[in-house]
C-alpha positions as CSV (number, residue, x, y, z in Angstrom):
1,M,0.0,0.0,0.0
2,K,2.8,2.3,1.0
3,S,4.6,1.5,-2.3
4,T,1.4,2.4,-4.3
5,L,1.0,5.6,-2.4
6,G,4.6,6.4,-3.0
7,R,4.3,5.8,-6.7
8,L,1.2,8.0,-6.8
9,A,3.0,10.8,-4.9
10,A,5.9,10.6,-7.3
11,L,3.6,10.7,-10.3
12,S,1.7,13.6,-8.9
13,S,5.0,15.4,-8.3
14,C,6.1,14.8,-11.9
15,L,2.8,16.0,-13.3
16,L,3.0,19.2,-11.2
17,L,6.6,19.8,-12.4
18,S,5.5,19.2,-16.0
19,S,2.6,21.6,-15.5
20,Q,5.0,24.3,-14.2
21,L,7.4,23.8,-17.0
22,M,4.7,24.1,-19.6
23,A,2.9,27.0,-17.9
24,E,1.7,30.0,-19.9
25,P,4.3,32.8,-19.9
26,N,3.5,36.0,-18.2
27,R,2.4,39.0,-20.2
28,P,2.4,37.4,-23.7
29,E,3.3,39.8,-26.4
30,C,3.4,39.8,-30.2
31,I,5.8,42.3,-31.9
32,A,4.6,43.7,-35.2
33,P,7.8,45.0,-36.9
34,A,6.1,47.9,-38.6
35,K,3.6,50.6,-37.9
36,P,-0.1,49.7,-37.4
37,G,-2.2,48.8,-40.4
38,G,0.1,46.5,-42.5
39,G,0.7,42.8,-42.9
40,F,2.7,42.4,-39.7
41,D,-0.1,44.0,-37.7
42,L,-2.6,41.7,-39.4
43,T,-0.5,38.6,-38.5
44,C,-0.2,39.5,-34.8
45,K,-3.9,40.3,-34.5
46,L,-4.9,37.1,-36.1
47,A,-2.9,35.2,-33.5
48,Q,-4.2,37.4,-30.8
49,S,-7.8,36.7,-31.7
50,G,-7.3,33.1,-32.5
51,L,-5.5,32.1,-29.3
52,K,-8.0,34.0,-27.2
53,D,-11.1,32.6,-28.9
54,A,-9.7,29.1,-28.6
55,G,-9.0,29.5,-24.9
56,L,-5.3,28.8,-25.5
57,L,-4.2,32.0,-23.7
58,E,-5.6,32.9,-20.3
59,E,-4.1,36.4,-20.4
60,P,-4.8,38.6,-23.5
61,M,-1.8,38.9,-25.8
62,R,-0.8,42.5,-26.4
63,V,0.4,43.7,-29.8
64,T,3.4,46.1,-29.8
65,Y,4.9,47.9,-32.8
66,M,8.6,48.1,-33.6
67,P,9.0,49.6,-37.0
68,G,12.3,50.0,-38.9
69,G,14.0,48.3,-41.8
70,V,11.0,46.3,-42.6
71,G,11.6,43.9,-39.7
72,A,15.4,44.5,-39.2
73,V,15.0,46.6,-36.1
74,A,12.8,44.1,-34.4
75,Y,14.9,41.1,-35.5
76,N,18.1,42.7,-34.1
77,A,16.3,43.7,-30.9
78,V,15.0,40.2,-30.3
79,V,18.3,38.5,-31.0
80,A,20.6,41.0,-29.2
81,Q,18.5,42.5,-26.4
82,R,15.5,40.1,-25.8
83,P,16.9,36.7,-26.7
84,D,15.3,34.7,-23.9
85,E,11.9,36.2,-23.4
86,P,9.4,33.3,-23.0
87,G,6.3,35.4,-23.7
88,T,7.4,37.2,-26.8
89,I,6.7,36.1,-30.4
90,T,7.5,38.3,-33.4
91,A,5.7,38.4,-36.7
92,F,7.6,37.7,-40.0
93,S,6.7,37.4,-43.6
94,S,8.3,36.3,-46.9
95,G,9.6,39.9,-47.1
96,S,11.5,39.3,-43.9
97,L,13.1,36.2,-45.4
98,L,13.9,38.1,-48.6
99,N,15.7,40.8,-46.6
100,L,17.6,38.1,-44.7
101,A,18.7,36.6,-48.0
102,Q,20.3,39.9,-48.9
103,G,22.0,40.5,-45.6
104,K,19.7,43.4,-44.7
105,F,19.3,42.4,-41.1
106,G,22.9,43.2,-40.2
107,R,25.2,40.5,-38.9
108,Y,22.3,38.1,-38.1
109,D,21.1,35.5,-40.6
110,E,18.2,33.0,-40.7
111,D,19.8,30.8,-38.0
112,A,19.8,33.6,-35.4
113,V,16.2,32.9,-34.1
114,R,13.8,30.0,-33.4
115,W,11.2,29.8,-36.1
116,L,7.9,29.0,-34.4
117,A,4.8,28.8,-36.6
118,G,3.5,29.7,-40.0
119,I,-0.2,30.4,-39.8
120,G,-1.3,31.5,-43.2
121,T,-0.4,32.5,-46.8
122,D,-1.2,35.8,-48.5
123,Y,-0.5,36.6,-52.2
124,G,1.1,39.6,-53.8
125,A,-1.2,42.1,-55.3
126,I,-0.9,45.0,-57.7
127,S,-3.5,47.7,-56.9
128,V,-4.6,51.1,-58.1
129,R,-7.3,53.6,-57.0
130,A,-10.8,52.8,-58.1
131,D,-10.7,55.8,-60.5
132,S,-7.3,54.9,-62.0
133,P,-6.9,54.9,-65.8
134,Y,-5.2,51.5,-65.5
135,K,-8.0,48.9,-65.8
136,N,-5.8,45.8,-66.0
137,L,-2.2,44.7,-66.0
138,D,-1.9,45.2,-69.8
139,D,-2.7,49.0,-69.3
140,L,0.0,49.3,-66.6
141,I,2.6,47.4,-68.5
142,A,1.9,49.5,-71.7
143,A,2.5,52.7,-69.7
144,M,5.7,51.2,-68.2
145,K,7.0,50.4,-71.7
146,K,6.2,53.8,-73.0
147,D,7.8,55.7,-70.2
148,P,9.0,53.7,-67.0
149,A,9.3,57.0,-65.0
150,S,5.7,57.9,-65.7
151,V,4.3,55.4,-63.2
152,V,4.9,56.0,-59.5
153,F,4.9,52.8,-57.5
154,G,4.5,52.8,-53.7
155,A,5.4,49.9,-51.5
156,G,6.1,49.0,-47.9
157,A,9.8,48.2,-48.4
158,T,13.0,49.6,-49.9
159,I,14.6,48.5,-53.1
160,G,15.2,44.8,-52.9
161,G,12.3,44.2,-50.5
162,Q,9.4,42.0,-51.2
163,D,7.0,44.6,-52.6
164,W,9.8,46.0,-54.8
165,M,10.5,42.5,-56.0
166,Q,7.0,42.2,-57.2
167,T,7.3,45.3,-59.2
168,A,10.7,44.1,-60.5
169,L,9.1,40.9,-61.8
170,I,6.4,42.9,-63.6
171,A,9.1,45.1,-65.1
172,R,11.0,42.0,-66.3
173,E,7.8,40.9,-68.1
174,A,7.6,44.3,-69.7
175,D,11.3,44.2,-70.7
176,V,11.9,47.3,-68.6
177,D,14.9,47.8,-66.3
178,P,13.3,47.8,-62.8
179,K,15.9,50.4,-61.7
180,K,14.3,52.9,-64.1
181,L,10.9,52.7,-62.3
182,R,9.9,55.5,-59.9
183,Y,9.5,53.8,-56.6
184,V,8.5,55.3,-53.2
185,A,9.3,53.2,-50.1
186,F,7.1,53.4,-47.0
187,E,7.4,51.7,-43.6
188,G,4.6,49.2,-43.9
189,G,1.6,48.5,-46.1
190,G,-0.7,50.8,-44.2
191,E,1.3,53.9,-45.1
192,T,1.6,52.8,-48.7
193,L,-2.2,52.4,-49.1
194,T,-2.8,55.8,-47.5
195,A,-0.4,57.4,-49.9
196,M,-2.1,55.9,-52.9
197,L,-5.6,56.9,-51.7
198,G,-4.2,60.4,-51.3
199,G,-2.9,60.5,-54.8
200,H,0.8,60.5,-53.9
201,V,1.6,57.3,-55.7
202,Q,-0.3,55.6,-58.5
203,V,0.2,51.9,-57.9
204,T,0.8,49.8,-54.8
205,S,2.6,46.5,-54.6
206,S,1.6,44.7,-51.4
207,G,0.0,41.6,-50.0
208,L,-3.6,41.1,-50.9
209,G,-4.7,40.9,-47.3
210,E,-3.3,44.3,-46.6
211,V,-5.6,46.0,-49.2
212,A,-8.7,43.7,-48.9
213,P,-10.6,46.1,-46.6
214,Q,-10.2,49.0,-49.1
215,L,-11.1,46.7,-51.9
216,E,-14.3,45.7,-50.2
217,A,-15.1,49.4,-49.6
218,G,-14.7,50.0,-53.3
219,K,-11.8,52.4,-53.0
220,I,-9.3,50.5,-54.9
221,R,-9.0,48.1,-57.9
222,V,-6.7,45.1,-57.9
223,L,-5.1,44.7,-61.3
224,A,-3.7,41.3,-60.6
225,V,-3.2,38.9,-57.7
226,L,0.1,37.0,-57.9
227,S,-1.3,33.5,-57.3
228,D,-1.2,30.4,-59.6
229,E,-5.0,30.3,-59.9
230,R,-7.9,32.6,-59.0
231,L,-8.6,32.7,-55.3
232,P,-11.9,31.3,-53.9
233,G,-14.9,33.1,-52.5
234,D,-15.3,36.9,-52.7
235,L,-11.9,37.2,-54.3
236,S,-12.7,35.0,-57.3
237,N,-13.4,38.0,-59.5
238,I,-9.7,39.3,-59.3
239,P,-7.7,38.1,-62.3
240,T,-4.3,36.6,-61.8
241,A,-1.2,37.9,-63.6
242,K,-0.8,34.5,-65.2
243,E,-4.2,34.5,-66.9
244,Q,-3.4,38.0,-68.3
245,G,-0.3,36.5,-69.9
246,Y,2.4,37.3,-67.3
247,D,4.2,34.5,-65.5
248,I,4.4,36.1,-62.1
249,T,3.5,34.5,-58.8
250,W,4.4,35.6,-55.2
251,P,3.0,33.7,-52.2
252,V,3.5,35.5,-48.9
253,I,4.0,33.3,-45.8
254,R,2.9,34.9,-42.5
255,G,4.2,33.5,-39.1
256,F,6.2,34.0,-36.0
257,Y,9.7,33.5,-34.5
258,M,11.1,33.6,-31.0
259,G,14.4,34.6,-29.5
260,P,17.4,32.3,-29.8
261,E,17.8,31.7,-26.1
262,V,14.2,30.9,-25.3
263,S,14.1,27.6,-23.4
264,D,12.9,24.4,-25.0
265,E,10.0,24.3,-22.5
266,D,8.8,27.8,-23.4
267,Y,9.3,27.3,-27.1
268,N,7.4,23.9,-27.0
269,W,4.6,25.5,-25.0
270,W,4.0,28.0,-27.8
271,K,4.4,25.3,-30.5
272,T,1.8,23.2,-28.8
273,Q,-0.6,26.2,-28.6
274,F,-0.1,26.9,-32.4
275,D,-0.4,23.2,-33.3
276,T,-3.7,23.1,-31.5
277,L,-4.9,26.4,-32.9
278,L,-4.1,25.5,-36.5
279,A,-6.1,22.3,-36.3
280,K,-9.3,24.1,-35.3
281,P,-12.0,24.8,-37.9
282,E,-12.8,28.0,-36.1
283,F,-9.3,29.3,-36.7
284,A,-9.6,28.4,-40.4
285,E,-12.7,30.6,-40.6
286,L,-11.0,33.4,-38.7
287,R,-8.0,33.2,-41.1
288,E,-10.4,33.3,-44.1
289,Q,-12.1,36.4,-42.8
290,R,-8.7,38.1,-43.1
291,D,-8.3,36.9,-46.6
292,L,-5.4,34.5,-45.7
293,F,-5.1,31.0,-47.0
294,P,-4.0,27.8,-45.2
295,L,-0.4,27.3,-44.3
296,N,0.1,25.1,-41.2
297,M,3.7,24.7,-40.2
298,T,5.5,24.7,-36.9
299,G,8.8,23.8,-35.4
300,E,11.3,21.8,-37.5
301,E,9.0,21.8,-40.6
302,L,8.8,25.6,-40.6
303,T,12.6,25.9,-40.0
304,A,13.3,23.7,-43.1
305,F,10.8,25.7,-45.1
306,V,12.5,29.0,-44.1
307,N,15.9,27.8,-44.9
308,K,14.8,26.7,-48.4
309,Q,13.0,30.0,-49.0
310,V,16.1,32.1,-48.0
311,K,18.2,30.0,-50.4
312,D,15.7,30.6,-53.3
313,Y,15.5,34.3,-52.5
314,K,19.3,34.6,-52.6
315,D,19.2,33.2,-56.2
316,L,16.4,35.7,-57.1
317,A,18.3,38.7,-55.6
318,A,21.4,37.7,-57.5
319,E,19.4,37.7,-60.7
320,F,18.4,41.3,-60.2
321,G,21.9,42.4,-59.2
322,L,21.0,43.0,-55.5
323,V,23.7,40.7,-54.1
324,K,27.0,39.4,-55.5
């Protein structure tokens, strides 16, 4: 009897220790590496809502903003100053990986953080105001061919960034040197869209999810979505670049990473929460409401995906003369 009680006590002690090790971190935070209103903000708020609604976080997760270098400031801050914070996750996108491929995050590369979860895919989009003379991609490319400097592009990144790369791919299809385009860089998709609606730029290159609310409000027109096929649902009326005769696609992964010194216990706690979240039909609906599409990856699978993406982006950047 004593032996049985002893085993039960030991088991209870182990379960308590496991519970403590896997406890929810205090003051959970999601860093959006740009100003409010863009894709990073959308990514953090999707996780914020999803984890809360699913009961996977007892304490509400706050969203904080750390703009600069299209993710570079946040990446460096997490690695150098906040490497072991158990409650902090930071949003990233394919644009982050493209910048890493070009060495734009300083001395840190893709191995400097712990890649946590990919929660959705967006697609690149080329948009104009609803009253723009450009009705389709042919109109835009014709104007670019006639006079590349006559079209003012706005995007939430500098030359070499994800949004610039989308314009460069269009320029390549038009046999135009992308360096001859007029390009205005903003800190995040929210600023870019505001500038276009205000008439300061004529065309925006962004993720579709970033412009979806203005599209729904009838304030903009999407000339092309950079997906292989037309998207489902309410977005099915938007033509792809491919169907208009231009072989351009640009999927945009959205997800999170953590600091390099976060303990395995804390990392695995977050991984478990995201594994659980991504399997829920309710989260799929929440993601769809934000015009994102399924991409469920965590842990080692995501890390392998990131490493391959960075390698592919290095090749693309070399093609456009952005790296040696």
